[in-house]
KETI-695969 format. One record per atom (N, C-alpha, C, O): x, y, z. Coordinates in steps of 0.05 Angstrom, whole numbers, plus 5000, padded with zeros to 4 digits. Example, Ala and Ser with C-alpha at 12.3 -4.5 7.8 and 13.67 -1.06 7.14 Angstrom:
BEGIN
526448865156
524649105156
526449345156
528549345169
525749555142
527349795143
525850015157
526850235161
//
This chain:
BEGIN
735287857973
736388017997
736688287984
737088277960
736688547996
737888727985
740588747981
742088567989
741388937970
744989017967
745189167993
747489168003
743389288006
744489418029
745189248050
746589358067
744588968054
744788828077
747288648062
748288488078
748388638040
750488588034
752788738038
755088638041
752289008039
754389218041
754889228074
757089198085
752089288090
752989228112
753989018127
754989048149
753688758113
755188548125
758588668112
760188738130
759288688086
762088858087
763189008100
765588998100
761789228118
762589428131
762989328154
764989398167
761389158164
762388988191
764688808192
766188778211
765088658164
767888508164
770588728159
772888718168
769488898146
772589018141
772789148168
775089148177
770589288186
771389408213
772889138228
774989178240
771888868227
773388768240
776288688237
778088658254
776288658203
779188658197
781588798204
783788738213
779889148195
782089308204
783089348229
785389438233
781089268255
780589248282
783489108295
785189188311
783088798276
785188618282
788088668270
790188618281
787688798241
789988938232
791389158249
793889148248
790389328263
790889518278
792289328304
794689368308
791189158318
791989098342
793888828338
794688728359
794688708314
797188538309
799288718295
801288598287
799188928293
800989158291
802089208321
804489198326
800489248335
801289318364
802689108380
804289138399
801688908370
801688598386
804988558375
806688498392
805688598348
808288548336
810688748343
812988678349
809988968340
811489188348
811689258378
813989258387
809789308392
809989328424
809689088448
810989088469
807888918441
806888728461
808388588461
809588578482
809388368437
810388118435
813588238440
814988068452
814988468434
817688518442
817888558478
819788468490
815788698490
815788778510
815788498537
816388488561
814988338521
814588088541
817387988551
817587878573
819788028532
822487928543
823188128570
825388098581
821188328581
822288468602
820688408626
821088518648
818788198624
817788138648
818387948663
816687838676
820887858665
822487718683
821987438686
819687348683
823587308691
822886928689
820986998718
818586938717
821787088739
820287078769
816887048763
815186878768
816687288753
812887238744
812487188717
810687298705
813887058708
813086988680
810986828678
809086918665
810886558690
808886328683
805886528692
803786478681
806086708710
803386808719
802287018698
799987058692
804487158686
804187378671
802787268641
800987378627
804286998637
803686968606
800586798611
798586858597
800286628630
797386528631
795286818634
793286838620
796086958648
793787208649
794287328618
792187388608
795887368607
796487418581
794287308566
792387448558
794587048561
793086868555
790586898553
789486948531
789386878575
786286908588
785187208580
782887248573
786787398581
785687668573
785487718544
783687848533
787587608534
787387758505
784987578491
783587678474
784687298499
782587118495
780687348488
780387428465
779287438509
777287578512
776487828494
774387938489
779587878486
779388128464
779288038439
777488108424
781287868431
781087778407
779087558394
778287548370
778687438408
776887208397
773987268386
772987138367
773087408394
770087528388
770287758359
768687788341
772387848361
773287948336
774387798318
773987888296
776187518318
776987438291
773787198286
772887118265
772787158311
770087008300
768187168286
767287088264
767387428296
766287628271
767387678242
765987678221
769787728244
771587678218
770987398204
769587388184
771787248212
771386998198
767886908190
767086768170
766686988204
762586918196
762387108178
761487028157
762887368179
762387568165
764087498135
762887538114
766787418135
767987358106
766387138099
765887158076
765386948109
764286648098
761586778087
760786738064
759786978108
757187098088
757387258067
755687248049
759087398066
759387558044
760887398017
760687477994
762487148025
762786987996
760286857987
759886807963
758586808008
756286578002
754786877987
754286877962
754187078000
752287277980
753387347956
751987317936
755887447953
756887427932
756587237907
755987327885
756986967912
756686817890
753486687885
752386567866
752486787912
749886717908
747686897886
745486847878
749487097880
746887327866
744887497885
743287667878
745387407905
743087577926
744887897929
743788117930
746887847931
747988107940
748188267912
747488197890
749388467920
749488737899
751888597872
753788447878
751388657849
752388577831
756288607844
757188817852
757988337842
760588377846
761888357821
761088177806
763888517815
765688597788
766988337792
767488227813
767488277769
769787977766
771988037775
773487847782
772888287777
775288367786
774988297822
776588137831
773388387836
772588367865
772788097874
774188017893
770987927856
770787717872
773487497876
773787397898
775387427855
777787407860
779487557888
780987437903
778987757890
779688007907
778587837935
780187767952
776387807936
775287787959
776187427968
776887347990
775887277945
777286987952
780286987964
781086817980
781787197953
784487207959
784687287987
786187147999
783587478001
783387548022
781387378045
781487418070
779587178032
779486978051
781386728060
781486618083
783086648034
785886488033
787486678053
787986558074
788186868051
789687058077
788487018109
789686998130
786287008104
784886938134
785286608143
785186498165
785686518121
786586218129
789086138135
789885938148
790386338123
793286348140
793586468160
795586408171
791886678173
792086748202
791186628214
792086578237
788686528205
787786198237
789786068233
790685998255
791485948210
792485718214
795485798227
796485658243
796486008220
799186128240
798186168267
799686108286
795686278273
794486318303
795585998311
797585958324
793985828302
792985498320
795485318314
795985118328
796585378298
798385158288
801385278300
802885108310
801985528299
803985648310
804285768336
805485678356
802785998332
803186188356
801786098384
802486208404
799185848383
797885838404
799885578417
800285578442
800885408403
803885338415
805685308433
806385148451
806585588420
808885758423
807585868450
809085828470
804985998455
804586088486
804385938504
804586008528
803985628491
802985458514
805785328522
806085238544
807185318510
810385268521
810985488534
812685458552
809885758530
811285898548
810386008575
811486148592
806685838571
806185918598
807185708630
806385688653
809485588610
810385298629
812485428639
812885438664
813985538623
816585678636
818085868610
818085778587
819386118615
819786298594
822086178577
823786068591
822486178553
824986188537
825486368522
823486458512
828086488515
828986668500
828486538476
827786688458
828586308471
829286208444
825686188429
824886298408
823886018449
821286048442
820286398441
818786478424
820786508453
819186798453
820186948424
818887108412
822886858418
823986938402
822386888370
821487058354
822386578371
820986458356
817686628358
817086738337
816186658375
814386768374
813587038356
812087078337
815087178368
815787468355
815787428317
814287508299
818487268317
818487208286
816887118271
816987158246
814886978282
813286798265
810386958265
808786908247
809787178286
807687308289
808287478254
806387528239
810487528247
810587678224
807987588203
806487748193
807787238197
805587148186
803487278184
802587408165
802287228209
799687428217
799187698212
797087798205
801687808218
801788188213
802088228179
801688448169
802987988163
803188058134
800788048125
799888218110
799487808133
796887698127
794387878131
792487888115
794488028154
791988088163
793288368141
791888438123
795688498144
794488798128
794788748097
794488918080
795488498093
793988448060
791488448063
790188598049
789888298081
787488268077
785588578081
783588658070
787488708104
785888978104
786389168078
784589328073
787889168066
788189248038
786089198017
784689378007
785888918011
784188827997
781288878000
779588967983
780988778031
778088858038
776889158038
774489218035
779189378041
777989568031
778289617999
776689777989
780189497984
779189517961
775889457950
774289597937
775689167962
772989067952
770689237957
768789267941
770989387986
769189558001
768789847990
766889997994
771189907972
771290187963
770290167928
769490377919
770189957912
768989787897
766089847885
764989947865
765589727915
762389647920
760789917925
758589947913
761590067938
761290287952
761190497926
758890577921
763590607906
763290737888
761190687870
759890857858
760890357869
758590377851
755890397854
754190387837
755590437880
753590577894
753990857891
751990967881
755390967895
755591317885
754491387854
753091557845
755891137842
756191147816
752691227805
752091387788
750991057821
748591107817
747091427816
744991487805
748791567827
747691817840
748892057801
749192297801
749091957786
749892127765
747192127755
745991917753
745892397747
743592447734
743392277708
745192127701
740792327694
739392197673
741492257649
742192087632
742292487651
743692607628
747092557633
748592657617
748092427654
750892427649
752292587677
754192517691
750692817680
752193017703
752092967728
750392807734
753293047745
753292927770
751093047789
750593287791
749992887801
747293067823
748493197841
750693137850
746693417849
747393557876
748393407893
747893167892
749893497912
750893357934
748893117955
749092877962
746893367959
744593287975
742593027961
741292857973
742793037933
741192807924
742292587921
741192367921
745392627919
747392367914
747192197944
746891957947
747292367962
746992297989
744992148001
745192008022
742492187985
739992107991
739791807967
738791587974
740691857947
740891627929
742191417940
741391187940
745391527955
746691257963
745391197990
746390998000
744091278000
743291228029
740490968025
739790788040
739391077997
737090887992
738390657985
737490447993
740790687967
742390387957
743390237981
743189987982
744490368000
745190128024
742990018038
743289778044
739990168045
737890138050
735489968037
733589868049
736089948013
734789797993
734389478000
733289327984
//
């Protein structure tokens, strides 16, 4: 498999991670706190609609993030992708562990709270939902940083091939074409 495929998978993975990171910060700072203002009268209908609509947005991106994380780890270990530095591989694994934290928190903590809230609004359960969501917010933020670091490391190693034989930097056009060929190989 060409190094470009691995890089493309990592770019898609990073995009999914960054999308979820932005979304979780919106949920944490805006969406979840505003739930308390819905009112008890329309709460049950609101919460059920919230769950259904949110799933259509979040589930595909979370599944894309998970699947590309698995594929990236398999390729990094199989040697079919570009050489992943000895420091990048543990970073990929740390990011994968944080993804496990996200999924565990989602299905063991957040989903049960949403299910309880779909029957009836409770200040206590809502506060718990907001408080415990900080676990996912922190984990996705950490992942965003780690995935960016790995991607930057791999991309800059590709850009490093733009050095001419005598060690001087290539002209920008040459560097771009060499980097494009690195991605497409």
